C-alpha positions in Angstrom: 32.8 -24.5 -46.3 30.2 -22.2 -47.8 26.8 -23.0 -48.9 23.3 -23.2 -47.5 22.9 -24.9 -44.2 19.7 -26.1 -42.4 19.7 -23.6 -39.5 16.5 -23.2 -37.5 16.3 -20.2 -35.2 15.1 -20.8 -31.7 14.6 -18.1 -29.2 17.4 -18.3 -26.6 16.6 -16.6 -23.4 19.3 -16.2 -20.8 16.8 -16.8 -17.9 15.0 -20.1 -17.2 11.5 -20.8 -18.3 9.2 -18.4 -16.6 5.6 -18.6 -15.3 3.4 -16.2 -17.2 1.7 -13.5 -15.2 -2.1 -13.9 -15.2 -4.3 -11.3 -16.8 -6.0 -9.0 -14.4 -9.2 -6.9 -14.4 -8.4 -3.8 -16.4 -10.0 -0.5 -15.2 -11.0 1.9 -18.0 -9.7 5.4 -17.3 -13.1 6.9 -18.2 -14.5 5.1 -15.1 -12.6 7.5 -12.9 -13.4 10.6 -15.0 -16.2 13.1 -15.7 -16.1 15.2 -18.9 -12.5 14.2 -19.5 -11.3 15.2 -16.0 -10.3 13.0 -13.1 -12.8 13.0 -10.3 -12.5 11.3 -6.9 -15.9 10.2 -5.5 -15.7 10.6 -1.7 -16.6 7.4 0.3 -19.1 7.6 3.1 -18.0 8.8 6.5 -16.8 6.5 9.3 -18.7 6.7 12.6 -17.6 9.3 15.2 -18.0 8.7 18.9 -18.1 11.2 21.7 -17.7 9.4 25.1 -18.9 11.1 28.3 -16.3 11.8 31.0 -17.5 8.7 32.8 -17.3 6.5 29.7 -13.9 7.9 28.9 -12.3 6.6 32.1 -11.7 3.1 30.6 -10.6 2.9 27.0 -10.8 -0.8 26.6 -14.3 -0.9 28.1 -15.5 1.9 25.9 -14.1 0.4 22.7 -15.7 -2.9 23.6 -19.0 -1.0 24.0 -18.8 0.5 20.5 -17.1 -2.5 18.8 -20.2 -4.2 17.4 -21.1 -1.1 15.4 -17.7 0.4 14.7 -16.0 -2.7 13.4 -18.5 -2.9 10.6 -16.7 0.1 9.2 -13.1 -1.0 9.9 -12.2 2.3 11.5 -13.8 4.9 13.7 -13.0 8.3 15.3 -13.2 9.1 19.0 -13.4 12.6 20.3 -12.3 12.9 23.9 -14.2 15.1 26.4 -13.6 18.8 25.9 -11.5 19.1 29.1 -9.0 16.3 28.0 -5.9 18.0 26.8 -2.6 16.1 27.4 0.5 18.2 27.2 2.9 17.7 24.3 6.1 16.4 25.8 8.6 15.9 23.0 11.8 17.9 23.3 11.2 20.1 20.3 14.6 21.6 20.2 16.5 18.3 20.2 14.0 16.2 18.2 15.7 15.3 14.9 14.7 12.7 12.3 15.3 11.7 8.7 12.1 11.3 6.7 11.2 8.9 3.9 10.9 10.1 0.3 7.6 9.3 -1.3 7.1 9.8 -5.1 3.4 9.9 -5.0 2.4 8.4 -8.3 4.7 5.4 -7.6 2.7 4.6 -4.5 -0.5 3.8 -6.5 -0.6 0.2 -7.7 -2.4 0.9 -11.0 0.0 3.8 -11.8 3.0 1.7 -10.9 1.9 -1.0 -13.3 1.6 1.7 -16.0 5.1 3.0 -15.2 6.5 -0.5 -15.3 4.9 -1.0 -18.7 6.3 2.3 -20.0 9.7 1.2 -18.8 9.5 -2.0 -20.9 8.3 0.0 -23.9 11.3 2.4 -23.4 13.7 -0.6 -23.2 12.2 -2.0 -26.4 12.7 1.1 -28.4 16.0 1.9 -26.8 17.4 -1.4 -28.1 16.4 -0.1 -31.5 18.3 3.1 -30.9 15.2 5.2 -30.3 14.0 7.2 -27.3 10.2 7.1 -27.0 8.1 10.2 -26.7 5.1 10.5 -24.4 2.2 11.8 -26.5 0.0 14.6 -25.2 -3.7 14.7 -26.1 -6.4 17.1 -24.7 -3.8 18.6 -22.4 -2.8 15.4 -20.6 -0.2 12.7 -21.2 -1.6 9.8 -23.2 -1.8 6.7 -21.0 0.0 4.3 -23.3 -0.6 1.3 -21.0 -4.4 1.9 -21.1 -4.2 2.4 -24.8 -2.3 -0.8 -25.3 -4.7 -2.8 -23.0 -7.9 -1.4 -24.6 -6.8 -2.1 -28.1 -5.8 -5.6 -27.2 -9.2 -6.1 -25.5 -10.9 -4.8 -28.7 -9.1 -7.4 -30.8 -5.8 -5.8 -31.6 -4.7 -3.0 -33.9 -5.9 -4.5 -37.2 -9.3 -5.4 -35.8 -9.8 -2.0 -34.3 -8.9 -0.4 -37.7 -11.1 -2.8 -39.6 -14.2 -2.2 -37.3 -13.4 1.5 -37.0 -13.4 1.3 -33.2 -10.9 4.1 -32.5 -13.7 6.5 -31.4 -14.7 3.8 -28.8 -11.1 3.5 -27.7 -10.9 7.3 -27.2 -14.2 7.1 -25.2 -12.9 4.3 -23.0 -9.8 6.4 -22.3 -11.9 9.4 -21.2 -11.4 11.7 -24.1 -14.1 14.2 -24.8 -13.5 14.7 -28.5 -13.8 11.1 -29.5 -13.5 11.4 -33.3 -10.4 13.6 -33.4 -8.8 11.9 -30.4 -9.4 8.5 -31.9 -7.5 9.3 -35.0 -4.6 10.7 -32.9 -4.6 7.6 -30.7 -4.5 5.4 -33.8 -1.4 7.2 -35.0 0.3 6.9 -31.6 -0.5 3.2 -31.3 0.7 2.5 -34.8 4.0 4.3 -34.1 4.9 3.2 -30.6 2.7 0.3 -29.4 1.8 -1.9 -32.4 5.4 -2.9 -33.2 5.8 -3.9 -29.5 2.5 -5.7 -29.5 3.5 -7.8 -32.6 6.8 -8.5 -31.1 5.4 -9.5 -27.7 2.7 -11.8 -29.4 5.4 -13.5 -31.4 7.9 -14.2 -28.6 5.3 -14.8 -25.8 4.8 -18.5 -26.6 8.6 -19.0 -26.8 9.1 -17.4 -23.4 6.4 -19.1 -21.4 5.4 -22.3 -23.1 8.4 -23.8 -24.9 11.6 -25.2 -23.4 14.7 -23.1 -24.0 17.4 -24.9 -26.0 20.6 -23.5 -27.5 21.8 -24.6 -30.9 25.0 -26.5 -30.9 25.9 -25.6 -34.4 27.6 -22.3 -34.8 27.4 -19.7 -37.6 30.5 -18.7 -39.4 31.1 -15.2 -38.4 34.2 -13.1 -37.6 34.8 -12.9 -33.8 34.8 -9.5 -32.3 34.1 -7.9 -28.9 30.8 -6.4 -28.4 30.9 -2.8 -29.6 28.0 -1.5 -27.7 26.5 -2.4 -24.3 22.9 -3.7 -24.3 22.5 -2.3 -20.8 19.4 -0.1 -20.5 21.5 2.4 -18.6 23.4 3.3 -21.7 21.0 5.0 -24.0 21.7 6.3 -27.5 20.6 10.0 -27.8 19.4 11.4 -31.0 19.6 15.0 -32.0 16.3 17.0 -31.5 14.3 17.9 -34.5 14.0 21.6 -35.3 10.3 21.2 -35.9 9.2 19.1 -33.0 5.4 18.7 -33.0 3.4 20.1 -30.1 1.6 16.8 -29.3 4.6 15.4 -27.3 6.0 16.3 -24.0 9.2 18.3 -24.4 11.6 17.4 -21.6 9.3 18.6 -18.8 10.6 18.8 -15.3 8.9 15.7 -14.1 10.8 13.5 -16.5 14.0 14.7 -14.8 12.6 13.8 -11.3 10.8 10.5 -12.0 13.1 7.5 -12.4 10.7 5.6 -14.8 9.5 8.5 -16.9 13.0 9.9 -17.2 13.7 6.8 -19.4 10.9 7.8 -21.8 12.4 11.1 -23.0 12.8 11.2 -26.8 14.2 13.9 -29.0 14.5 12.2 -32.4 12.2 12.0 -35.4 11.3 8.4 -34.6 11.6 5.2 -36.7 11.2 5.4 -40.4 8.7 2.6 -40.3 6.6 0.9 -37.7 9.2 -1.6 -36.7 12.9 -1.6 -35.8 15.1 1.4 -36.4 18.7 1.7 -35.4 22.4 1.4 -36.3 23.2 -2.0 -37.7 25.8 -3.7 -39.8 25.3 -5.5 -43.1 26.8 -8.9 -43.1 29.8 -8.6 -45.4 30.7 -5.2 -44.0 31.4 -6.4 -40.5 34.9 -5.8 -39.1 36.6 -5.1 -35.8 36.7 -1.5 -34.7 37.0 0.7 -31.6 34.3 3.0 -30.3 36.3 5.9 -31.6 36.6 4.5 -35.1 33.0 3.4 -35.0 31.7 6.9 -35.1 33.5 7.6 -38.4 33.8 4.1 -39.7 34.1 3.2 -43.4 32.9 0.0 -44.9 35.6 -2.7 -44.9 34.7 -5.8 -46.8 35.9 -9.2 -45.6 35.6 -11.4 -48.6 36.4 -14.5 -46.5 33.4 -14.1 -44.2 30.2 -15.8 -44.9 27.0 -15.0 -43.0 23.9 -17.1 -42.7 20.4 -16.0 -41.6 19.4 -17.6 -38.3 15.8 -17.8 -39.4 16.0 -19.3 -42.9 19.5 -20.7 -42.9 20.4 -19.1 -46.2 23.5 -17.1 -46.9 22.2 -15.5 -50.0 21.4 -11.8 -50.4 24.2 -10.8 -48.1 23.3 -7.1 -48.7 20.1 -7.7 -46.7 21.7 -9.5 -43.8 21.8 -7.6 -40.5 24.2 -8.5 -37.7 23.1 -7.8 -34.1 25.2 -5.3 -32.2 24.6 -7.3 -29.0 25.2 -10.9 -29.8 26.5 -11.1 -33.4 23.6 -13.2 -34.7 22.6 -12.5 -38.3 19.2 -12.2 -40.0 17.8 -11.3 -43.3 15.8 -8.1 -43.0 12.8 -9.8 -44.5 13.1 -12.7 -42.1 12.7 -10.6 -38.9 9.6 -10.8 -36.7 8.8 -7.4 -38.0 10.4 -7.3 -41.5 12.4 -4.3 -42.5 12.6 -2.8 -46.0 15.7 -0.8 -45.5 18.9 -0.8 -43.4 18.1 1.0 -40.1 20.3 3.9 -38.9 21.8 3.3 -35.5 22.6 0.3 -33.4 20.3 -2.7 -33.9 19.5 -5.7 -31.6 18.0 -9.0 -32.6 14.9 -10.4 -31.0 17.0 -12.5 -28.6 18.7 -9.5 -27.2 15.5 -7.5 -27.1 13.5 -10.1 -25.3 16.3 -10.7 -22.7 15.9 -7.1 -21.7 12.1 -6.7 -22.0 11.2 -9.7 -19.9 13.4 -8.7 -17.0 11.1 -8.0 -14.0 10.9 -4.5 -12.6 12.8 -3.8 -9.4 10.9 -4.3 -6.1 9.5 -1.0 -4.9 10.4 0.6 -1.6 10.9 4.0 0.0 14.2 5.8 0.1 15.5 7.9 3.0 15.9 11.6 2.6 19.5 12.9 2.4 19.0 15.4 5.2 18.0 15.4 8.8 15.3 17.8 10.1 14.3 19.4 13.3 10.6 19.8 13.8 10.9 23.5 13.0 12.8 22.9 9.8 10.4 20.2 8.7 7.4 22.4 9.5 8.8 25.4 7.5 9.5 23.1 4.5 6.0 21.5 4.7 4.1 24.8 5.0 6.1 26.3 2.2 5.4 23.3 -0.1 1.6 23.4 0.6 1.2 27.1 0.3 3.1 27.2 -3.0 1.3 24.2 -4.4 -2.2 25.5 -3.8 -1.2 29.2 -4.1 -2.9 30.2 -0.8 -2.1 30.1 2.9 -2.1 26.6 4.3 -4.9 27.1 6.7 -7.2 28.3 3.9 -6.9 25.2 1.7 -10.1 23.1 2.1 -9.7 19.5 3.1 -11.8 18.3 0.2 -9.7 20.2 -2.3 -6.5 18.5 -0.9 -8.3 15.1 -1.1 -9.3 15.6 -4.8 -5.8 16.7 -5.7 -4.1 13.9 -3.8 -5.9 11.1 -5.7 -5.4 13.0 -9.0 -1.7 13.1 -8.4 -1.3 9.5 -7.5 -3.2 8.4 -10.6 -1.2 10.4 -13.0 1.8 8.9 -14.9 3.3 12.3 -15.5 3.1 13.6 -11.9 6.4 14.7 -10.2 5.1 15.5 -6.7 7.3 14.2 -3.9 6.4 14.2 -0.2 8.5 13.5 2.8 7.2 11.6 5.8 8.8 11.1 9.2 7.2 7.7 9.8 7.8 5.0 12.4 9.8 7.2 14.7 10.5 5.2 17.9 9.5 6.7 21.2 12.3 4.8 22.8 14.7 6.9 20.8 12.9 10.3 20.7 10.6 10.2 23.7 6.8 10.1 23.5 4.5 13.0 22.8 2.5 11.9 25.8 3.8 12.5 29.4 6.0 9.8 30.8 8.0 9.5 34.0 10.7 11.5 32.3 8.4 14.5 32.1 8.3 14.7 35.9 12.1 15.0 36.3 12.6 18.1 38.5 8.8 18.6 38.6 7.6 15.7 40.7 4.8 17.7 42.4 3.1 18.7 39.1 -0.3 16.9 39.4 -1.3 18.0 35.9 1.5 16.0 34.3 1.1 13.2 36.7 -2.6 12.7 35.9 -1.8 12.3 32.2 1.2 10.0 32.9 -1.3 7.6 34.6 -4.2 8.2 32.2 -5.4 5.1 30.5 -5.7 6.9 27.1 -2.0 7.7 27.2 -0.8 5.5 24.3 2.1 4.3 26.4 -0.4 2.7 28.8 -3.1 1.2 26.6 -1.1 -1.9 25.4 -0.3 -2.8 29.0 -3.6 -2.2 30.7 -4.8 -5.0 32.9 -7.4 -6.2 30.4 -5.0 -5.9 27.4 -3.7 -9.2 26.1 -0.4 -7.7 25.0 0.5 -7.1 28.6 1.3 -10.8 28.8 4.0 -10.5 26.2 7.3 -10.2 28.1 9.2 -8.4 25.3 8.9 -4.7 24.5 7.9 -4.7 20.9 8.5 -1.3 19.4 5.6 -0.1 17.3 3.3 -2.7 18.8 3.7 -2.3 22.6 5.8 0.8 22.4 4.3 3.7 20.4 5.7 5.1 17.2 5.4 8.7 16.1 4.7 10.2 12.7 5.6 13.7 11.4 3.6 14.5 8.3 3.4 17.0 5.5 0.8 17.6 2.8 0.3 14.4 0.7 2.6 12.2 2.8 1.0 8.8 2.8 0.5 5.7 4.9 -0.3 2.8 2.5 -2.9 0.1 2.6 -2.2 -2.4 5.4 -3.7 -4.1 8.4 -1.9 -4.4 11.7 0.5 -7.1 12.8 -1.3 -10.2 14.1 -4.5 -8.4 13.0 -4.5 -6.5 16.3 -6.3 -3.3 17.1 -4.5 0.0 16.6 -5.1 3.5 18.0 -3.7 6.8 16.6 -3.7 10.1 18.4 -3.1 13.4 16.5 -1.2 15.6 18.9 -1.3 18.8 16.8 -1.3 20.1 13.2 -3.4 19.8 10.2 -5.8 16.8 9.7 -5.0 13.3 8.7 -7.4 11.7 6.2 -8.2 8.0 6.6 -9.8 5.3 4.6 -10.9 1.9 6.1 -12.1 -1.5 5.0 -13.9 -3.7 7.6 -12.0 -6.8 8.7 -14.7 -9.2 7.4 -14.1 -7.7 3.9 -10.3 -8.1 4.1 -10.2 -11.1 1.7 -12.4 -9.3 -0.8 -10.1 -6.3 -0.6 -7.0 -8.5 -1.2 -8.7 -10.2 -4.1 -9.5 -6.9 -5.8 -5.9 -5.6 -5.3 -4.5 -8.8 -6.9 -7.0 -8.8 -9.7 -6.4 -5.2 -10.5 -2.6 -5.3 -10.5 -1.6 -9.0 -10.9 1.8 -7.9 -12.4 2.9 -6.5 -9.1 1.8 -9.5 -7.0 3.3 -11.8 -9.5 6.8 -10.4 -8.8 6.1 -9.5 -5.1 3.5 -11.9 -3.6 3.8 -10.3 -0.1 3.3 -6.8 -1.5 0.5 -5.9 0.9 2.8 -6.7 3.9 5.4 -4.1 2.8 3.3 -1.0 3.3 4.3 0.6 0.1 1.2 0.4 -2.1 -2.1 2.2 -2.3 -5.1 1.8 -4.6 -7.8 4.3 -5.3 -10.8 3.6 -3.0 -13.1 4.3 -6.0 -11.8 1.1 -7.7 -12.5 -0.9 -4.6 -15.9 0.6 -4.2 -16.8 -0.3 -7.8 -15.9 -3.9 -6.9 -18.3 -3.7 -3.9 -15.6 -3.6 -1.3 -17.0 -1.4 1.5 -15.0 1.7 2.2 -15.4 4.6 4.6 -13.3 7.7 5.3 -12.7 10.2 8.1 -10.7 13.4 8.7 -8.9 13.1 12.0 -8.3 16.5 13.6 -5.8 17.5 16.3 -6.9 16.0 19.7 -8.8 13.1 18.2 -8.3 9.4 18.2 -8.7 7.0 15.3 -9.2 3.3 16.1 -8.7 0.5 13.6 -10.3 -2.9 14.2 -8.8 -6.4 13.7 -7.9 -7.3 10.1 -9.2 -3.9 8.9 -7.2 -2.6 6.0 -6.6 1.2 6.2 -4.7 3.8 4.3 -4.6 7.6 4.2 -2.6 10.8 3.8 -1.8 14.0 5.7 -3.5 17.2 4.8 -0.4 19.2 6.0 2.2 19.5 8.7 1.2 17.5 11.8 2.4 15.2 14.6 0.8 11.9 15.5 1.5 8.9 17.7 0.2 5.3 17.4 0.3 1.9 19.1 -1.4 -1.5 19.0 -3.5 -3.1 21.6 -5.5 -6.3 22.0 -8.5 -6.9 24.3 -9.5 -10.5 25.0 -12.0 -10.5 22.1 -9.0 -10.4 19.7 -7.6 -13.9 20.8 -9.5 -16.0 18.3 -8.7 -13.8 15.3 -5.1 -13.7 16.6 -5.0 -17.5 16.3 -6.6 -17.3 12.8 -3.9 -14.7 11.8 -1.0 -16.9 12.9 -2.4 -19.8 10.8 -2.7 -17.4 7.9 0.9 -16.2 8.3 2.0 -19.8 8.3 0.4 -20.3 4.9 2.1 -17.2 3.6 5.5 -18.1 5.3 5.4 -14.7 7.0 7.4 -14.2 10.2 5.4 -13.6 13.3 6.1 -10.6 15.6 5.6 -12.9 18.7 4.5 -16.4 19.5 0.7 -16.7 19.9 1.1 -20.0 21.7 3.5 -18.5 24.2 1.1 -15.6 24.8 -1.8 -17.9 25.6 0.4 -20.0 27.9 1.5 -16.9 29.7 -2.1 -15.9 30.2 -2.9 -19.4 31.5 0.0 -19.2 34.0 -1.5 -15.9 35.3 -5.1 -16.8 34.9 -6.0 -15.8 38.4 -5.7 -12.2 37.2 -8.1 -12.8 34.2 -11.6 -11.5 34.0 -14.1 -14.4 33.6 -15.0 -13.3 30.0 -11.3 -13.2 29.1 -10.7 -16.6 30.8 -13.5 -18.1 28.6 -11.8 -16.8 25.4 -8.4 -18.1 26.7 -9.9 -21.5 27.4 -11.4 -21.8 23.9 -8.1 -21.0 22.3 -6.0 -23.2 24.6 -8.4 -26.1 23.9 -7.9 -25.6 20.2 -4.2 -25.6 20.7 -4.3 -28.8 22.7 -6.4 -30.6 20.1 -3.9 -29.7 17.5 -1.0 -30.9 19.6 -2.7 -34.3 20.3 -3.3 -35.0 16.6 0.1 -33.8 15.3 2.1 -35.5 18.1 0.4 -38.8 17.3 1.2 -38.3 13.6 4.9 -37.7 14.5 5.0 -40.8 16.7 3.3 -42.9 13.9 6.0 -41.6 11.5 8.7 -43.2 13.6 10.1 -40.5 15.8 11.0 -41.9 19.2 13.5 -39.5 20.8 12.2 -36.4 22.8 13.7 -33.5 24.6 12.3 -30.9 27.0 13.1 -27.3 25.8 12.3 -23.9 27.4 11.7 -22.1 24.1 11.1 -18.8 25.8 14.8 -18.5 26.6 15.7 -18.6 23.0 15.6 -15.6 20.7 12.7 -15.7 18.2 15.1 -15.8 15.3 16.4 -19.2 16.5 13.1 -20.9 17.1 11.3 -20.5 13.8 9.9 -23.2 11.6 12.3 -23.4 8.6 9.3 -24.2 6.4 6.6 -21.7 7.4 8.5 -19.3 9.7 6.1 -19.7 12.6 7.7 -18.8 16.0 7.8 -22.1 17.9 6.9 -22.5 21.6 4.8 -25.5 22.5 6.6 -28.0 20.3 9.1 -28.5 17.5 11.1 -31.1 15.6 14.8 -31.2 14.8 17.2 -33.6 13.2 20.6 -34.8 14.1 21.9 -33.8 10.7 21.5 -30.1 11.7 20.1 -29.7 15.3 19.7 -25.9 14.8 17.1 -26.3 12.1 13.6 -26.6 13.5 10.2 -27.4 12.0 6.7 -27.1 13.4 4.4 -30.1 13.7 2.7 -29.2 10.5 5.9 -29.5 8.5 8.2 -32.0 10.3 8.4 -34.2 7.2 9.8 -31.3 5.2 12.6 -30.6 7.6 15.1 -32.8 5.8 15.4 -36.1 4.0 16.7 -38.1 6.9 14.8 -41.1 8.3 12.4 -40.5 11.2 14.8 -42.3 13.7 17.2 -39.4 13.4 14.6 -36.8 14.2 14.0 -35.4 17.8 10.7 -34.2 19.2 11.2 -31.0 21.3 8.4 -30.0 23.7 7.7 -27.3 26.2 4.7 -29.1 27.7 3.7 -32.7 27.8 0.1 -33.6 26.9 -0.5 -34.6 30.5 0.3 -31.0 31.7 -2.6 -29.5 29.6 -5.7 -30.9 31.3 -5.0 -29.3 34.7 -4.4 -26.0 32.9 -7.6 -26.3 31.0 -9.6 -27.1 34.2 -8.1 -24.1 36.0 -9.0 -21.6 33.3 -12.4 -23.2 32.8 -13.2 -22.7 36.5 -12.5 -19.0 36.2 -14.5 -18.7 33.0 -17.6 -20.3 34.6 -17.7 -17.4 37.0 -19.0 -15.3 34.2 -22.2 -17.3 34.1 -22.6 -17.2 37.9 -22.6 -13.4 37.7 
């Protein structure tokens, strides 16, 4: 039956209703520029300490001495006495490793947001059969993301045109010649961004605010298999113009190297109007055809088919009805979100197909491993060749400040193609330590020089297990925390913003090679740092809430400084230590080929912040590296070996733990749990004693249920374990409440000795 039907078009999205990403604080490009050029403003220097030979004998005592001042900066540098030179003990000939690949501009959070935006723009135009060009203005690629955000902030394209604000837009983007650049930016926005902006504004409400419903009534169309994939991996290529203008990037090398920017190549003349442009089919010309016949197809009229516009419901004016190449929905050209005045050339997708691709979240970011294995010599040759070629001078003549400026310029550039390789987190258990160990004495037992450094307290193999180190009470050998890791760097290789596991201290020693540049944030500014990171790039944290725990993201320190987050820096040279303090965020890069080693440690003053960290991890559902409760109980069991000051800190933490247990165990009893079992949790692997709600590693107590005895919950979350009645739950305990008072008294007695002294 033909005739007009009442068909209302509703946006059908294949994915469920989504939560809209919040708007963040946009950073104008001009704020990081001077005279149209990128400039990195160097943060103030971190403190440098030079202990005497006597002070250097005890690392934990010396770090405690400088702690009050040094922790205000987050990081500090320590220069050993001039006669302290430990031998380098790695077996250079047999040391082999596979580095990580780091595409530098993908590391920066702001740049990654821009690349993700460009990927969405590329998808949008690809589904219209177009490959987008990246404009070039004043000898740099136009930052389309910033252009889009600034125009939106100024009221949108029409408002900017009406109020003649294009000069202001050019100024905010850091262009020197504002008038000329403003006109060019207007043209580029009108051509590439305004259609996307109109489209996004139209479908935004449908995506985030309205429930998705599919129409039950069907449209009378001829069935056929989809003739073209809507996968973004299959892109239509257009022939290049003979007269390509000079204001676009012409297939430069970085587009071939960069995954995101490679998608933005474009060789066609562009759309014929500021809207959709692509192959499409007019309603009454639709017919089945193969890919081969499609290239040379001729119109075949099916007089029995009747097509209706999904927007207005009318079947009139069939010559203006377009049929989507992705889903076979039909629309009048004048009824589209962005109306068309002529039939596009190329494949055409309706708004449903376009939005299903554009709203897909970007893939989670991470590092790839290199395809080859290096020896130290091979990696060094590669690293030196890269740096000397990049700066066009011998590696030892390149100033550190020049490398620093170039590094931050690279990571902030959307069109950068620089790739670094980094031999990071190399286990000393697998490769041997750079410091002397017992293995270094094999066949050379009488060598007092080696033996002195094997026993030296500044040997990173010893610091975590010194008598006054809390980590010595952890029974397991935790690689990277109690067991050092090694790092082989090259120019620009990066360690991203992070703080240490359990907010512990860390210490890094540069055995040899070119400097390592560090940036640090004090621990008491950690929350301010996190807030700025999330406000600056909410898009990344929206899709990856635990992004800062993945060690794959940096942010220009100048952006943090503008938000009043305190930052300091230092250049660590060979033979120097860098210490990071609890909860201090730090990042940095290598100036060139070098070899470093690092480990964590925790004096007794860390205990309270360690407890705070575990509670924070619980709120984030982050897995712990070890059980803090078990650590404290181990210290209590060996409290005779504790110094009075350490015993006082242990007592305070144990008392806090006992108060929590009393309150929560009473709540569990009031809830109706009556059965209890004694369990020695320390004999279970950590993976099998985690709270299924918050992932905290359990030790003092837990709750299980007979419906699945292997599932455990902590006392904070026992009601969330399952839906069974309390009578089926079982309380599991390592200590009864009656066992705690004697332990508290014992530790308190030792702590009181501090006041007698």
